[in-house]
mmCIF file of the N, C-alpha and C atoms, coordinates in Angstrom:
data_MODEL
# 
_entry.id   MODEL 
# 
loop_
_atom_site.group_PDB 
_atom_site.id 
_atom_site.type_symbol 
_atom_site.label_atom_id 
_atom_site.label_alt_id 
_atom_site.label_comp_id 
_atom_site.label_asym_id 
_atom_site.label_entity_id 
_atom_site.label_seq_id 
_atom_site.pdbx_PDB_ins_code 
_atom_site.Cartn_x 
_atom_site.Cartn_y 
_atom_site.Cartn_z 
_atom_site.occupancy 
_atom_site.B_iso_or_equiv 
_atom_site.pdbx_formal_charge 
_atom_site.auth_seq_id 
_atom_site.auth_comp_id 
_atom_site.auth_asym_id 
_atom_site.auth_atom_id 
_atom_site.pdbx_PDB_model_num 
ATOM 1   N N  . MET A 1 1  ? 0.882   -1.211  0.091   1.00 0.00 ? 1  MET A N  1 
ATOM 2   C CA . MET A 1 1  ? 0.001   -0.020  -0.001  1.00 0.00 ? 1  MET A CA 1 
ATOM 3   C C  . MET A 1 1  ? 0.902   1.228   0.037   1.00 0.00 ? 1  MET A C  1 
ATOM 4   N N  . PRO A 1 2  ? 0.537   2.227   -0.770  1.00 0.00 ? 2  PRO A N  1 
ATOM 5   C CA . PRO A 1 2  ? 1.320   3.460   -0.840  1.00 0.00 ? 2  PRO A CA 1 
ATOM 6   C C  . PRO A 1 2  ? 1.336   4.150   0.495   1.00 0.00 ? 2  PRO A C  1 
ATOM 7   N N  . ILE A 1 3  ? 2.431   4.599   0.919   1.00 0.00 ? 3  ILE A N  1 
ATOM 8   C CA . ILE A 1 3  ? 2.560   5.392   2.146   1.00 0.00 ? 3  ILE A CA 1 
ATOM 9   C C  . ILE A 1 3  ? 3.073   6.813   1.801   1.00 0.00 ? 3  ILE A C  1 
ATOM 10  N N  . ARG A 1 4  ? 3.445   6.989   0.617   1.00 0.00 ? 4  ARG A N  1 
ATOM 11  C CA . ARG A 1 4  ? 3.931   8.307   0.112   1.00 0.00 ? 4  ARG A CA 1 
ATOM 12  C C  . ARG A 1 4  ? 2.862   8.935   -0.802  1.00 0.00 ? 4  ARG A C  1 
ATOM 13  N N  . ASP A 1 5  ? 2.482   10.123  -0.616  1.00 0.00 ? 5  ASP A N  1 
ATOM 14  C CA . ASP A 1 5  ? 1.498   10.814  -1.407  1.00 0.00 ? 5  ASP A CA 1 
ATOM 15  C C  . ASP A 1 5  ? 2.093   11.297  -2.676  1.00 0.00 ? 5  ASP A C  1 
ATOM 16  N N  . ASP A 1 6  ? 3.417   11.287  -2.780  1.00 0.00 ? 6  ASP A N  1 
ATOM 17  C CA . ASP A 1 6  ? 4.026   11.735  -4.082  1.00 0.00 ? 6  ASP A CA 1 
ATOM 18  C C  . ASP A 1 6  ? 4.210   10.577  -5.100  1.00 0.00 ? 6  ASP A C  1 
ATOM 19  N N  . VAL A 1 7  ? 3.834   9.350   -4.749  1.00 0.00 ? 7  VAL A N  1 
ATOM 20  C CA . VAL A 1 7  ? 3.950   8.295   -5.654  1.00 0.00 ? 7  VAL A CA 1 
ATOM 21  C C  . VAL A 1 7  ? 2.557   7.796   -6.075  1.00 0.00 ? 7  VAL A C  1 
ATOM 22  N N  . GLN A 1 8  ? 2.410   7.705   -7.424  1.00 0.00 ? 8  GLN A N  1 
ATOM 23  C CA . GLN A 1 8  ? 1.103   7.211   -7.883  1.00 0.00 ? 8  GLN A CA 1 
ATOM 24  C C  . GLN A 1 8  ? 1.100   5.758   -8.353  1.00 0.00 ? 8  GLN A C  1 
ATOM 25  N N  . PRO A 1 9  ? 0.041   5.014   -8.177  1.00 0.00 ? 9  PRO A N  1 
ATOM 26  C CA . PRO A 1 9  ? -0.001  3.623   -8.605  1.00 0.00 ? 9  PRO A CA 1 
ATOM 27  C C  . PRO A 1 9  ? 0.202   3.580   -10.106 1.00 0.00 ? 9  PRO A C  1 
ATOM 28  N N  . ALA A 1 10 ? 0.980   2.576   -10.607 1.00 0.00 ? 10 ALA A N  1 
ATOM 29  C CA . ALA A 1 10 ? 1.306   2.382   -12.040 1.00 0.00 ? 10 ALA A CA 1 
ATOM 30  C C  . ALA A 1 10 ? 0.233   1.686   -12.786 1.00 0.00 ? 10 ALA A C  1 
ATOM 31  N N  . ASP A 1 11 ? -0.746  0.959   -12.025 1.00 0.00 ? 11 ASP A N  1 
ATOM 32  C CA . ASP A 1 11 ? -1.760  0.194   -12.748 1.00 0.00 ? 11 ASP A CA 1 
ATOM 33  C C  . ASP A 1 11 ? -3.072  0.315   -12.002 1.00 0.00 ? 11 ASP A C  1 
ATOM 34  N N  . ASP A 1 12 ? -4.135  -0.227  -12.638 1.00 0.00 ? 12 ASP A N  1 
ATOM 35  C CA . ASP A 1 12 ? -5.490  -0.051  -12.051 1.00 0.00 ? 12 ASP A CA 1 
ATOM 36  C C  . ASP A 1 12 ? -5.643  -0.921  -10.798 1.00 0.00 ? 12 ASP A C  1 
ATOM 37  N N  . LEU A 1 13 ? -5.048  -2.102  -10.750 1.00 0.00 ? 13 LEU A N  1 
ATOM 38  C CA . LEU A 1 13 ? -5.181  -2.883  -9.536  1.00 0.00 ? 13 LEU A CA 1 
ATOM 39  C C  . LEU A 1 13 ? -4.586  -2.172  -8.332  1.00 0.00 ? 13 LEU A C  1 
ATOM 40  N N  . ASN A 1 14 ? -3.424  -1.754  -8.433  1.00 0.00 ? 14 ASN A N  1 
ATOM 41  C CA . ASN A 1 14 ? -2.823  -0.984  -7.257  1.00 0.00 ? 14 ASN A CA 1 
ATOM 42  C C  . ASN A 1 14 ? -3.583  0.270   -6.984  1.00 0.00 ? 14 ASN A C  1 
ATOM 43  N N  . ALA A 1 15 ? -4.068  0.892   -8.023  1.00 0.00 ? 15 ALA A N  1 
ATOM 44  C CA . ALA A 1 15 ? -4.882  2.157   -7.767  1.00 0.00 ? 15 ALA A CA 1 
ATOM 45  C C  . ALA A 1 15 ? -6.116  1.860   -7.004  1.00 0.00 ? 15 ALA A C  1 
ATOM 46  N N  . GLY A 1 16 ? -6.750  0.674   -7.239  1.00 0.00 ? 16 GLY A N  1 
ATOM 47  C CA . GLY A 1 16 ? -7.861  0.244   -6.618  1.00 0.00 ? 16 GLY A CA 1 
ATOM 48  C C  . GLY A 1 16 ? -7.570  0.020   -5.029  1.00 0.00 ? 16 GLY A C  1 
ATOM 49  N N  . PHE A 1 17 ? -6.451  -0.676  -4.791  1.00 0.00 ? 17 PHE A N  1 
ATOM 50  C CA . PHE A 1 17 ? -6.083  -0.836  -3.437  1.00 0.00 ? 17 PHE A CA 1 
ATOM 51  C C  . PHE A 1 17 ? -5.714  0.426   -2.696  1.00 0.00 ? 17 PHE A C  1 
ATOM 52  N N  . ALA A 1 18 ? -5.127  1.423   -3.399  1.00 0.00 ? 18 ALA A N  1 
ATOM 53  C CA . ALA A 1 18 ? -4.793  2.625   -2.800  1.00 0.00 ? 18 ALA A CA 1 
ATOM 54  C C  . ALA A 1 18 ? -6.132  3.437   -2.473  1.00 0.00 ? 18 ALA A C  1 
ATOM 55  N N  . GLN A 1 19 ? -7.079  3.326   -3.267  1.00 0.00 ? 19 GLN A N  1 
ATOM 56  C CA . GLN A 1 19 ? -8.341  3.935   -3.070  1.00 0.00 ? 19 GLN A CA 1 
ATOM 57  C C  . GLN A 1 19 ? -9.043  3.389   -1.872  1.00 0.00 ? 19 GLN A C  1 
ATOM 58  N N  . ALA A 1 20 ? -9.038  2.023   -1.828  1.00 0.00 ? 20 ALA A N  1 
ATOM 59  C CA . ALA A 1 20 ? -9.642  1.327   -0.691  1.00 0.00 ? 20 ALA A CA 1 
ATOM 60  C C  . ALA A 1 20 ? -8.989  1.717   0.630   1.00 0.00 ? 20 ALA A C  1 
ATOM 61  N N  . CYS A 1 21 ? -7.645  1.800   0.629   1.00 0.00 ? 21 CYS A N  1 
ATOM 62  C CA . CYS A 1 21 ? -6.941  2.144   1.814   1.00 0.00 ? 21 CYS A CA 1 
ATOM 63  C C  . CYS A 1 21 ? -7.202  3.576   2.251   1.00 0.00 ? 21 CYS A C  1 
ATOM 64  N N  . ALA A 1 22 ? -7.361  4.401   1.353   1.00 0.00 ? 22 ALA A N  1 
ATOM 65  C CA . ALA A 1 22 ? -7.661  5.849   1.643   1.00 0.00 ? 22 ALA A CA 1 
ATOM 66  C C  . ALA A 1 22 ? -9.022  6.066   2.155   1.00 0.00 ? 22 ALA A C  1 
ATOM 67  N N  . THR A 1 23 ? -9.967  5.263   1.801   1.00 0.00 ? 23 THR A N  1 
ATOM 68  C CA . THR A 1 23 ? -11.414 5.439   2.232   1.00 0.00 ? 23 THR A CA 1 
ATOM 69  C C  . THR A 1 23 ? -11.927 4.445   3.233   1.00 0.00 ? 23 THR A C  1 
ATOM 70  N N  . GLY A 1 24 ? -11.086 3.462   3.463   1.00 0.00 ? 24 GLY A N  1 
ATOM 71  C CA . GLY A 1 24 ? -11.538 2.310   4.388   1.00 0.00 ? 24 GLY A CA 1 
ATOM 72  C C  . GLY A 1 24 ? -11.343 2.694   5.856   1.00 0.00 ? 24 GLY A C  1 
ATOM 73  N N  . TYR A 1 25 ? -11.631 1.755   6.735   1.00 0.00 ? 25 TYR A N  1 
ATOM 74  C CA . TYR A 1 25 ? -11.478 1.920   8.123   1.00 0.00 ? 25 TYR A CA 1 
ATOM 75  C C  . TYR A 1 25 ? -11.032 0.539   8.666   1.00 0.00 ? 25 TYR A C  1 
ATOM 76  N N  . PRO A 1 26 ? -10.293 0.601   9.823   1.00 0.00 ? 26 PRO A N  1 
ATOM 77  C CA . PRO A 1 26 ? -9.729  -0.662  10.335  1.00 0.00 ? 26 PRO A CA 1 
ATOM 78  C C  . PRO A 1 26 ? -10.888 -1.635  10.830  1.00 0.00 ? 26 PRO A C  1 
ATOM 79  N N  . ARG A 1 27 ? -10.647 -2.913  10.736  1.00 0.00 ? 27 ARG A N  1 
ATOM 80  C CA . ARG A 1 27 ? -11.613 -3.914  11.151  1.00 0.00 ? 27 ARG A CA 1 
ATOM 81  C C  . ARG A 1 27 ? -11.721 -3.816  12.636  1.00 0.00 ? 27 ARG A C  1 
ATOM 82  N N  . PRO A 1 28 ? -12.853 -3.885  13.251  1.00 0.00 ? 28 PRO A N  1 
ATOM 83  C CA . PRO A 1 28 ? -13.046 -3.839  14.627  1.00 0.00 ? 28 PRO A CA 1 
ATOM 84  C C  . PRO A 1 28 ? -12.411 -5.054  15.292  1.00 0.00 ? 28 PRO A C  1 
ATOM 85  N N  . GLN A 1 29 ? -11.809 -4.900  16.435  1.00 0.00 ? 29 GLN A N  1 
ATOM 86  C CA . GLN A 1 29 ? -11.151 -5.964  17.156  1.00 0.00 ? 29 GLN A CA 1 
ATOM 87  C C  . GLN A 1 29 ? -11.941 -6.244  18.436  1.00 0.00 ? 29 GLN A C  1 
ATOM 88  N N  . SER A 1 30 ? -12.122 -7.501  18.753  1.00 0.00 ? 30 SER A N  1 
ATOM 89  C CA . SER A 1 30 ? -12.715 -7.898  20.027  1.00 0.00 ? 30 SER A CA 1 
ATOM 90  C C  . SER A 1 30 ? -12.362 -9.317  20.204  1.00 0.00 ? 30 SER A C  1 
ATOM 91  N N  . VAL A 1 31 ? -12.479 -9.760  21.454  1.00 0.00 ? 31 VAL A N  1 
ATOM 92  C CA . VAL A 1 31 ? -12.191 -11.134 21.824  1.00 0.00 ? 31 VAL A CA 1 
ATOM 93  C C  . VAL A 1 31 ? -13.035 -12.094 20.987  1.00 0.00 ? 31 VAL A C  1 
ATOM 94  N N  . GLU A 1 32 ? -14.394 -11.814 20.911  1.00 0.00 ? 32 GLU A N  1 
ATOM 95  C CA . GLU A 1 32 ? -15.269 -12.681 20.183  1.00 0.00 ? 32 GLU A CA 1 
ATOM 96  C C  . GLU A 1 32 ? -14.878 -12.720 18.782  1.00 0.00 ? 32 GLU A C  1 
ATOM 97  N N  . PHE A 1 33 ? -14.428 -11.646 18.064  1.00 0.00 ? 33 PHE A N  1 
ATOM 98  C CA . PHE A 1 33 ? -14.118 -11.660 16.678  1.00 0.00 ? 33 PHE A CA 1 
ATOM 99  C C  . PHE A 1 33 ? -12.793 -12.481 16.506  1.00 0.00 ? 33 PHE A C  1 
ATOM 100 N N  . ALA A 1 34 ? -11.899 -12.373 17.470  1.00 0.00 ? 34 ALA A N  1 
ATOM 101 C CA . ALA A 1 34 ? -10.627 -13.094 17.387  1.00 0.00 ? 34 ALA A CA 1 
ATOM 102 C C  . ALA A 1 34 ? -10.858 -14.591 17.449  1.00 0.00 ? 34 ALA A C  1 
ATOM 103 N N  . ASN A 1 35 ? -11.949 -14.995 18.115  1.00 0.00 ? 35 ASN A N  1 
ATOM 104 C CA . ASN A 1 35 ? -12.294 -16.456 18.098  1.00 0.00 ? 35 ASN A CA 1 
ATOM 105 C C  . ASN A 1 35 ? -12.961 -16.943 16.861  1.00 0.00 ? 35 ASN A C  1 
ATOM 106 N N  . PHE A 1 36 ? -13.009 -16.131 15.885  1.00 0.00 ? 36 PHE A N  1 
ATOM 107 C CA . PHE A 1 36 ? -13.577 -16.487 14.548  1.00 0.00 ? 36 PHE A CA 1 
ATOM 108 C C  . PHE A 1 36 ? -12.373 -17.142 13.717  1.00 0.00 ? 36 PHE A C  1 
ATOM 109 N N  . TRP A 1 37 ? -11.265 -16.534 13.805  1.00 0.00 ? 37 TRP A N  1 
ATOM 110 C CA . TRP A 1 37 ? -10.227 -16.854 12.778  1.00 0.00 ? 37 TRP A CA 1 
ATOM 111 C C  . TRP A 1 37 ? -9.818  -18.349 12.751  1.00 0.00 ? 37 TRP A C  1 
ATOM 112 N N  . ALA A 1 38 ? -9.485  -18.931 13.866  1.00 0.00 ? 38 ALA A N  1 
ATOM 113 C CA . ALA A 1 38 ? -8.912  -20.346 13.872  1.00 0.00 ? 38 ALA A CA 1 
ATOM 114 C C  . ALA A 1 38 ? -10.010 -21.293 13.423  1.00 0.00 ? 38 ALA A C  1 
ATOM 115 N N  . PRO A 1 39 ? -11.245 -21.327 13.984  1.00 0.00 ? 39 PRO A N  1 
ATOM 116 C CA . PRO A 1 39 ? -12.210 -22.282 13.469  1.00 0.00 ? 39 PRO A CA 1 
ATOM 117 C C  . PRO A 1 39 ? -12.580 -22.124 12.089  1.00 0.00 ? 39 PRO A C  1 
ATOM 118 N N  . PHE A 1 40 ? -12.717 -20.897 11.584  1.00 0.00 ? 40 PHE A N  1 
ATOM 119 C CA . PHE A 1 40 ? -13.100 -20.726 10.182  1.00 0.00 ? 40 PHE A CA 1 
ATOM 120 C C  . PHE A 1 40 ? -11.871 -20.895 9.258   1.00 0.00 ? 40 PHE A C  1 
ATOM 121 N N  . GLY A 1 41 ? -10.656 -20.729 9.661   1.00 0.00 ? 41 GLY A N  1 
ATOM 122 C CA . GLY A 1 41 ? -9.503  -21.135 8.924   1.00 0.00 ? 41 GLY A CA 1 
ATOM 123 C C  . GLY A 1 41 ? -9.384  -22.596 8.693   1.00 0.00 ? 41 GLY A C  1 
ATOM 124 N N  . ASP A 1 42 ? -9.652  -23.301 9.839   1.00 0.00 ? 42 ASP A N  1 
ATOM 125 C CA . ASP A 1 42 ? -9.727  -24.788 9.818   1.00 0.00 ? 42 ASP A CA 1 
ATOM 126 C C  . ASP A 1 42 ? -10.770 -25.248 8.953   1.00 0.00 ? 42 ASP A C  1 
ATOM 127 N N  . MET A 1 43 ? -11.853 -24.576 8.886   1.00 0.00 ? 43 MET A N  1 
ATOM 128 C CA . MET A 1 43 ? -13.040 -24.893 8.056   1.00 0.00 ? 43 MET A CA 1 
ATOM 129 C C  . MET A 1 43 ? -12.649 -24.981 6.572   1.00 0.00 ? 43 MET A C  1 
ATOM 130 N N  . TRP A 1 44 ? -12.028 -23.954 6.117   1.00 0.00 ? 44 TRP A N  1 
ATOM 131 C CA . TRP A 1 44 ? -11.580 -23.947 4.713   1.00 0.00 ? 44 TRP A CA 1 
ATOM 132 C C  . TRP A 1 44 ? -10.637 -25.168 4.342   1.00 0.00 ? 44 TRP A C  1 
ATOM 133 N N  . ILE A 1 45 ? -9.763  -25.444 5.231   1.00 0.00 ? 45 ILE A N  1 
ATOM 134 C CA . ILE A 1 45 ? -8.811  -26.500 4.971   1.00 0.00 ? 45 ILE A CA 1 
ATOM 135 C C  . ILE A 1 45 ? -9.561  -27.837 4.840   1.00 0.00 ? 45 ILE A C  1 
ATOM 136 N N  . LYS A 1 46 ? -10.577 -28.048 5.832   1.00 0.00 ? 46 LYS A N  1 
ATOM 137 C CA . LYS A 1 46 ? -11.315 -29.318 5.798   1.00 0.00 ? 46 LYS A CA 1 
ATOM 138 C C  . LYS A 1 46 ? -12.137 -29.383 4.534   1.00 0.00 ? 46 LYS A C  1 
ATOM 139 N N  . ILE A 1 47 ? -12.665 -28.322 4.055   1.00 0.00 ? 47 ILE A N  1 
ATOM 140 C CA . ILE A 1 47 ? -13.489 -28.366 2.816   1.00 0.00 ? 47 ILE A CA 1 
ATOM 141 C C  . ILE A 1 47 ? -12.542 -28.575 1.639   1.00 0.00 ? 47 ILE A C  1 
ATOM 142 N N  . LEU A 1 48 ? -11.479 -27.822 1.513   1.00 0.00 ? 48 LEU A N  1 
ATOM 143 C CA . LEU A 1 48 ? -10.590 -27.974 0.352   1.00 0.00 ? 48 LEU A CA 1 
ATOM 144 C C  . LEU A 1 48 ? -9.931  -29.346 0.316   1.00 0.00 ? 48 LEU A C  1 
ATOM 145 N N  . GLU A 1 49 ? -9.673  -29.944 1.493   1.00 0.00 ? 49 GLU A N  1 
ATOM 146 C CA . GLU A 1 49 ? -9.068  -31.266 1.511   1.00 0.00 ? 49 GLU A CA 1 
ATOM 147 C C  . GLU A 1 49 ? -10.125 -32.382 1.515   1.00 0.00 ? 49 GLU A C  1 
ATOM 148 N N  . GLU A 1 50 ? -11.358 -32.004 1.394   1.00 0.00 ? 50 GLU A N  1 
ATOM 149 C CA . GLU A 1 50 ? -12.545 -32.893 1.297   1.00 0.00 ? 50 GLU A CA 1 
ATOM 150 C C  . GLU A 1 50 ? -12.597 -33.801 2.607   1.00 0.00 ? 50 GLU A C  1 
ATOM 151 N N  . VAL A 1 51 ? -12.155 -33.227 3.678   1.00 0.00 ? 51 VAL A N  1 
ATOM 152 C CA . VAL A 1 51 ? -12.286 -33.986 4.990   1.00 0.00 ? 51 VAL A CA 1 
ATOM 153 C C  . VAL A 1 51 ? -13.779 -33.846 5.476   1.00 0.00 ? 51 VAL A C  1 
ATOM 154 N N  . SER A 1 52 ? -14.403 -32.779 5.172   1.00 0.00 ? 52 SER A N  1 
ATOM 155 C CA . SER A 1 52 ? -15.732 -32.436 5.558   1.00 0.00 ? 52 SER A CA 1 
ATOM 156 C C  . SER A 1 52 ? -16.557 -31.838 4.495   1.00 0.00 ? 52 SER A C  1 
ATOM 157 N N  . THR A 1 53 ? -17.818 -31.912 4.474   1.00 0.00 ? 53 THR A N  1 
ATOM 158 C CA . THR A 1 53 ? -18.658 -31.202 3.486   1.00 0.00 ? 53 THR A CA 1 
ATOM 159 C C  . THR A 1 53 ? -18.674 -29.748 3.946   1.00 0.00 ? 53 THR A C  1 
ATOM 160 N N  . PRO A 1 54 ? -19.023 -28.806 3.062   1.00 0.00 ? 54 PRO A N  1 
ATOM 161 C CA . PRO A 1 54 ? -19.123 -27.379 3.515   1.00 0.00 ? 54 PRO A CA 1 
ATOM 162 C C  . PRO A 1 54 ? -20.130 -27.249 4.690   1.00 0.00 ? 54 PRO A C  1 
ATOM 163 N N  . GLU A 1 55 ? -21.282 -27.957 4.648   1.00 0.00 ? 55 GLU A N  1 
ATOM 164 C CA . GLU A 1 55 ? -22.221 -27.855 5.715   1.00 0.00 ? 55 GLU A CA 1 
ATOM 165 C C  . GLU A 1 55 ? -21.657 -28.317 7.086   1.00 0.00 ? 55 GLU A C  1 
ATOM 166 N N  . GLU A 1 56 ? -21.010 -29.446 6.977   1.00 0.00 ? 56 GLU A N  1 
ATOM 167 C CA . GLU A 1 56 ? -20.422 -30.005 8.236   1.00 0.00 ? 56 GLU A CA 1 
ATOM 168 C C  . GLU A 1 56 ? -19.333 -29.090 8.783   1.00 0.00 ? 56 GLU A C  1 
ATOM 169 N N  . ALA A 1 57 ? -18.525 -28.580 7.898   1.00 0.00 ? 57 ALA A N  1 
ATOM 170 C CA . ALA A 1 57 ? -17.418 -27.745 8.322   1.00 0.00 ? 57 ALA A CA 1 
ATOM 171 C C  . ALA A 1 57 ? -17.835 -26.392 8.894   1.00 0.00 ? 57 ALA A C  1 
ATOM 172 N N  . VAL A 1 58 ? -18.876 -25.770 8.284   1.00 0.00 ? 58 VAL A N  1 
ATOM 173 C CA . VAL A 1 58 ? -19.453 -24.562 8.789   1.00 0.00 ? 58 VAL A CA 1 
ATOM 174 C C  . VAL A 1 58 ? -20.123 -24.775 10.180  1.00 0.00 ? 58 VAL A C  1 
ATOM 175 N N  . ASN A 1 59 ? -20.864 -25.843 10.234  1.00 0.00 ? 59 ASN A N  1 
ATOM 176 C CA . ASN A 1 59 ? -21.450 -26.145 11.577  1.00 0.00 ? 59 ASN A CA 1 
ATOM 177 C C  . ASN A 1 59 ? -20.445 -26.406 12.635  1.00 0.00 ? 59 ASN A C  1 
ATOM 178 N N  . GLU A 1 60 ? -19.379 -27.096 12.342  1.00 0.00 ? 60 GLU A N  1 
ATOM 179 C CA . GLU A 1 60 ? -18.350 -27.368 13.311  1.00 0.00 ? 60 GLU A CA 1 
ATOM 180 C C  . GLU A 1 60 ? -17.607 -26.019 13.642  1.00 0.00 ? 60 GLU A C  1 
ATOM 181 N N  . ALA A 1 61 ? -17.382 -25.222 12.706  1.00 0.00 ? 61 ALA A N  1 
ATOM 182 C CA . ALA A 1 61 ? -16.718 -23.896 12.911  1.00 0.00 ? 61 ALA A CA 1 
ATOM 183 C C  . ALA A 1 61 ? -17.538 -23.013 13.804  1.00 0.00 ? 61 ALA A C  1 
ATOM 184 N N  . CYS A 1 62 ? -18.821 -22.975 13.545  1.00 0.00 ? 62 CYS A N  1 
ATOM 185 C CA . CYS A 1 62 ? -19.677 -22.119 14.352  1.00 0.00 ? 62 CYS A CA 1 
ATOM 186 C C  . CYS A 1 62 ? -19.778 -22.596 15.789  1.00 0.00 ? 62 CYS A C  1 
ATOM 187 N N  . ALA A 1 63 ? -19.816 -23.944 15.985  1.00 0.00 ? 63 ALA A N  1 
ATOM 188 C CA . ALA A 1 63 ? -19.905 -24.567 17.295  1.00 0.00 ? 63 ALA A CA 1 
ATOM 189 C C  . ALA A 1 63 ? -18.575 -24.236 18.060  1.00 0.00 ? 63 ALA A C  1 
ATOM 190 N N  . ALA A 1 64 ? -17.439 -24.341 17.360  1.00 0.00 ? 64 ALA A N  1 
ATOM 191 C CA . ALA A 1 64 ? -16.158 -24.088 18.075  1.00 0.00 ? 64 ALA A CA 1 
ATOM 192 C C  . ALA A 1 64 ? -16.059 -22.549 18.417  1.00 0.00 ? 64 ALA A C  1 
ATOM 193 N N  . MET A 1 65 ? -16.523 -21.687 17.571  1.00 0.00 ? 65 MET A N  1 
ATOM 194 C CA . MET A 1 65 ? -16.494 -20.308 17.861  1.00 0.00 ? 65 MET A CA 1 
ATOM 195 C C  . MET A 1 65 ? -17.444 -19.945 19.008  1.00 0.00 ? 65 MET A C  1 
ATOM 196 N N  . ASN A 1 66 ? -18.564 -20.522 18.973  1.00 0.00 ? 66 ASN A N  1 
ATOM 197 C CA . ASN A 1 66 ? -19.591 -20.255 20.026  1.00 0.00 ? 66 ASN A CA 1 
ATOM 198 C C  . ASN A 1 66 ? -19.042 -20.802 21.395  1.00 0.00 ? 66 ASN A C  1 
ATOM 199 N N  . ALA A 1 67 ? -18.407 -21.968 21.339  1.00 0.00 ? 67 ALA A N  1 
ATOM 200 C CA . ALA A 1 67 ? -17.843 -22.502 22.574  1.00 0.00 ? 67 ALA A CA 1 
ATOM 201 C C  . ALA A 1 67 ? -16.740 -21.621 23.133  1.00 0.00 ? 67 ALA A C  1 
ATOM 202 N N  . ALA A 1 68 ? -15.848 -21.146 22.216  1.00 0.00 ? 68 ALA A N  1 
ATOM 203 C CA . ALA A 1 68 ? -14.787 -20.246 22.663  1.00 0.00 ? 68 ALA A CA 1 
ATOM 204 C C  . ALA A 1 68 ? -15.248 -18.935 23.233  1.00 0.00 ? 68 ALA A C  1 
ATOM 205 N N  . ASN A 1 69 ? -16.429 -18.462 22.688  1.00 0.00 ? 69 ASN A N  1 
ATOM 206 C CA . ASN A 1 69 ? -17.023 -17.246 23.119  1.00 0.00 ? 69 ASN A CA 1 
ATOM 207 C C  . ASN A 1 69 ? -18.026 -17.495 24.336  1.00 0.00 ? 69 ASN A C  1 
ATOM 208 N N  . GLU A 1 70 ? -18.210 -18.728 24.712  1.00 0.00 ? 70 GLU A N  1 
ATOM 209 C CA . GLU A 1 70 ? -19.070 -19.114 25.841  1.00 0.00 ? 70 GLU A CA 1 
ATOM 210 C C  . GLU A 1 70 ? -20.406 -18.721 25.482  1.00 0.00 ? 70 GLU A C  1 
ATOM 211 N N  . LYS A 1 71 ? -20.892 -19.096 24.306  1.00 0.00 ? 71 LYS A N  1 
ATOM 212 C CA . LYS A 1 71 ? -22.321 -18.695 23.892  1.00 0.00 ? 71 LYS A CA 1 
ATOM 213 C C  . LYS A 1 71 ? -23.046 -19.940 23.479  1.00 0.00 ? 71 LYS A C  1 
# 
């Protein structure tokens, strides 16, 4: 991401990222949200490696996230 305002992106893709950075805002951080990443990262791996169906993997990830968040 550009950090200097005197440098312009050389292509449309980088220009799009620069615009998103200039107009975006940081993702909110919370303990509950932090408990999302590991279960849902594991979910993708299980789906891609065909260890679980998408439905099984999503259900398992949601259950793990809810347990971590004590909900």
